[in-house]
N, C-alpha and C positions, 0 to 999 in steps of 0.2 A: 687345308685353308680353314677347316672348321674352328680351330682355336682362335682365329680372329674375329669369330661372329659372336655376338652377344644376341641370341635368339629371343625374339620378343613375340609374347603371346598375342598382343594386340597393340596398334597405335589408335589411340582414342582422339577423335576430331570434334571439333565444335559443332560440326554439321550433323553428327549423330549417326545412326545405323539404319540402313534399309532393310526391309523384310526379306528374308532369305529366298522366300518364294517369288518375290515381285520380279518381273522381266523374264521367267521361265516361259519359253514358248508352249503354246497351246497344244492339244492333241493333233495327231497327223492324219490325213486322209490320203488316199490313193487316187489320184487322177491321172489317167494315161500312165499308170504305174508309177508315177513320179510323186515327189514331194511338193505340196502347195504351201505357200506363205503369203500372208496378207500383212501389209505394214500400216500401222495407225500411229497418230501423234497422241499427246497427253490427253486430247478432248474427244478421242475415238473417231477422229476424222481420218480417211485414207490419205496416204502420202504418195501421189504419183511421182514417178521418177527416183524414188528411194533406191539406193544401191544394196542390194542384198546378196550376201555371200554364205554359202553353206560349207562348213568346216567339219571335218572328221579326225577323231583322235586315231593315231595309227595302231592302238591297242584293239584292232577289229576282232580278235580272237577272244576278247575277254568273255568269260562266263558269269561276270557279275551282273545282275540285273541293274539297269540304268533307269528304270520307269519312274523311281521315286528319288532320284539324285538331284539336289541343287549344285549350282556351280560351286558353292562352299564346300559340298560333300566331295566334289570331284578333285578338289586340291588335296586330298589325301594321297592321291597318285602322284608323288613329287619325284623327280621334276617332271612335268607333263607338257607336251608340246602339240599343236594341232596343225594341220594343213589345209589349205583351201582345196574344195572339191569343185564347186561351180560358183560363178557369179552371174546375176542377172539384174535387169532394170525392172522395177514395179511398173504396171500399166496405170490407166487413170483411175482404176479402182483400188490401187495399192497392192494388186496381186502379183505374185511371181510364181512361176511353175518351174521347178527343177527336173531334170531328167533323172537324177539319182533316184533309185527305188526306195520305197519305204522299208522293205526288209534288209536294205544294206545298212540301215541304222539301228536295226534291232538287236544286234549283237555287238554294237560299237557305240561309242559316244560321239553324238553328232551334235554340233551347235550352229546358230545362225547370227550373223552380224548384220545390222542394218545401219546405214549411213545416209542422212539426208542434210539438206541446208548448206549455206555458205560455210566455208571452213569446218566441215564436219559438226555443225551446230547441234544436229539432233543424231543419236547413236543409240544402239542396243546391243548387248551380247547376251545370249539366251542358250540354254541347253534344249534341245529338241527332245520330246517325248515320243516313243515309238508305239503309238496306238493306231486304230484305224477308224476314227469316229469324225472330227471335224478338222477344218483347216487350221494350220498353225497361225496364231495371231501374235503379232510382235508389237510392242509398244516403244517407239523411239522417243526418248527424252533428251533434255538438255545435256550435252557432254560435260565432262569433268576434266579439269586440267590437274595434274598431279606432279609435284616437284618433290624429289627425294634428296635432302641434304645429307651429306656424310660427316661434315665437320672436320675433314682430314686437313691437316696443316698444309699439306703440298698437293696441288691439284694433279700433279703427276702421278701420286699415289693411287688416284682413282682409276688410272688406266689399267691397274692390275685387278680390278673388279671383274673384268670380262663384260658379257652382256647381261644387262639388268631388265628383267621381264616380269610381267604379270602372269602367273601360272595358269596354264590350261586356257591360254588366250593367245592372240596373234600380236600382242602389244609389247613392244620393246621401247626401252627408254633411249633418248638422245642424250649423251654426255655433254655437259657444259661445265668445265672446270672440274670441280669435285663434286658437282651435283649431277642428279639424272632427272630428266624431264620427260614426262609424257603429256605432250600437248594436248591430245584429245582422246579420252577413253570413255567408254559407257560407264554409267553408275552401276553399282553392284559391290560384291565381296570379292576380294582377290588375295591371293598371297604373292608377296614381292619374292623373286628368286635372284640370287646373286652367287657368283661361283657354283652355279648348279645346285645351291641348297636354298631352302626357305628361310626367309630372314624376318618377315613380318607379315601379319595380317592387315588388311586396311579395308575399310568400310567407306564407300564414296557415295554421296548423295548427289542427285542429278543437279547440274548447274553449278556445282560447288568448284572452288579453286582451292585445292588442298596444298599447302607447304608444310613439310614435315622433316624433323631431323631422324635419321636412322641410325642410331649408335652402333659403331663397329668397334669391338674391343681392340685395344692397342693403336687404333688409328684415329678414331674420334677425338678432337681436342676441344675442350671446353674451359672457360674461366668465368666464375661467377664474379663479376666486377661488384655488383652490389645486391643484396636481397633484404637489407634493412632490419634482418632479424636480430642483430646484436644491439639494436636499440640506440646506438650513438650516431654522431654526425661525421664518421669517417666512412670513407669507401673501404672495400675489403683489401685493397692494394696496401692501405696504410698498415696492415699487419707485417708487411716485410719492407715497405718503403715509406718513409715518414711524408706526410703531406698535411695540409691545413683542413681537409675534409670538405663538407658541402657548404655552398653559400647560396643565397637567393637574392635577386634584385628586381625591383620594379622599375620600369622606365616609361617616361612621356606621360605622367598623371596616373599610371596604373597603380594598384596597391595590393598587398599581401593581407589576407585574413589569417591564413595558417600555410607556413609558419609565420611567426611574429618575431619581433625583436625582444619580446618580454620572455617568452618560453623557449626561444631558440629552435633549432632545427629539429631536435628531438621531439618537441611539442607537436609536430605534424606527423608523427609515426603513429598508426593505429594497429591495434591488435584485435581482431574479431574473432580469434579463437578457432578458426577454421584453417586459414593459409598463413599463419604466422603475421609478422609485421609487414606493414606496406606504407608507403609515403602517401598522404592526402593533401594535396595542394589546393587551397581556396583563394580566390582572388578576385579583383574587379578590375576590368580594362575598358577604357573609353577611347573612342576615336582611334587614333593610330598608336595607342600605347601597346606595351607588351610586358610580360614578366619572364624572367629566366631563372634557372637553376643551373649550377654548375660545380665541378670539382677538378682541381688539378691532379694528374695522376701522381706526380711527385712534388718536389719543392717547385718555387717558380721557375727556376731555369732548368729543370729537368724535363726529360723526355723519354719515349719508349718507342721501339721499333714494333709496329703492329702490322707490317706488311703481309704477314701471314693470315690476318683476319679474313675469314670468309663471310661472316654475317654477324649482325647485332641482333640479338633477340631481347624483347622488352615487353612485359606484360602491362597492359593499361586498361582503364577505365574512366569515362569522363564525358565532356561534352565539347570538345575543343578541337581546333586544328593547332598542331605544334610541329617543331622540327628537332630533330636529334643531330648533333654535330660533334665531330672529332676534330680538334683543333691542333695546330701547329704551336710549339711552345714558344716561338718567337713573336713578340708584339709587333705590328706594323705601325699603327699609329692610333692614338686616343683609345687605347684599349681593345683594339681590333686585332684579330688574328686571322690568318688563312685557315680555312675550315673545309672539310668535306661534310655536306649537310643533306639529310634525308628528311622530307616532309611525310607527315603521317596524321591519322585522325582517330580520336578516341570515342567510342560509343558507350551505351549504357550497360553492357555486358563485359566482363573481363575478356580481352583478347590478347594473344600473344602475336606481336608484330615481328616480321623478319626484314631487316634492312641490310641490303647488300652493297659492299663496295663495287664500285663500277656503274651502280644505278643512282648515284648522288645527283642532286640538282646544282648546275652550274649558273654561277652569277658572279663575274668579276667584280662588278661594282660594290657587291656586298661580301667580297672576300671569300666567296665560294667557290673553291677549286676542284679539280680532279683528285680522287683519292691517292692515285698513284704519285702525285707531286709532294705529298706530305706524309704519307704512311709510315716512313720509318723513323719520324721525329714528331710524335703526337704528345702533346703536354696537357690537354684539357678536354673533358667530357662535358657537354653543354645541352640544355634543353630549352627551347624558346617557345613560348606560348603565346598564341595570337589573339585568341576570342575565348568565349565561353566563361565559365565560372569555376570550374574544378578540373583537376587531373589527378588521377590516383595511379601509382606506379609501383611495380614490384618486379624482381628478378631480372636484372640487366645482365645479359651474359654475351660474352665474346666468343664466337665459335671460330675454330681453326688455331685457337691459343691456349695451351694448358697452363701458362705461367707467364709471368712478366719478370 
């Protein structure tokens, strides 16, 4: 299966990287010949009733010193699996006493997991050191949700991936279509394992919600619908299928500053020398007004089957609430079309949003319908902007589709 994998050296997240040593449990002491652990929160307050589990790597006979390894170092032993040895509940002082002896972790790699709060809201995964000075102290921080998208055109293909897990940990993903979801994992650095092979390194900050694409050669499908780099008013589909390009319209007293009818759509394209060209919308909205941006995928009566779409990715920056819509080609009345619509927000920093079919907002009176009702006859891509004063857009990508 290796030929299917495009090995990634790193997946970079907006949340940044954690300190490789952060979260590693402190030195071990021997109390009644066992291992003692005390659980703290981020303010160093003990956590009564924390559930603490001791894990041991089956490589008990390893002669490699583990005294200075971080979790990142351990991922060199791929694939690497751990098994639970003991589980205990912390007392009022946050203390747990395991029966496992200190010397049982001196020639093996031992780890400790701490879980507390409703729905595993606080977690830690740390490697134990095998010394004989002080009690192990573990710091439980807000847990992370991690979603790994594959971009496969057919969700059934994902069934062949086998178990997807974070190496040297007890964390396995739950498959949802062609995605793999880790609902709650501790912050830290991990290696994602698929088909028994390492496919990516990930760095997860406490409390983050990480949603990332893991490209798998020959299986991942992506179509860059628009990146604005060509500097014209046509979407990229126009290279193969004639269409009229992008249009912009204000409604109910709203007005556009950029683009405008003098300079046209191309006048709103900005090149900052770093990321290539992007679209910069500036506008004024009052009361119940709004502005919109749209493009037909083909000619007026044309449509495309997008039923294999697994996600829309769009990079944005701004100060507004907006909605992205894929609309049916057939007009209902008064220039209204049935549409699958997703709401989103733009903030001060560039952010890549992921919008998924099946999670659209339904509202029949505003022609907002379920994706499955129209997915095989899509004619229009639209963006509706409801407040703020600016929205910048770059790289609109259809996942699960390699071409139209």
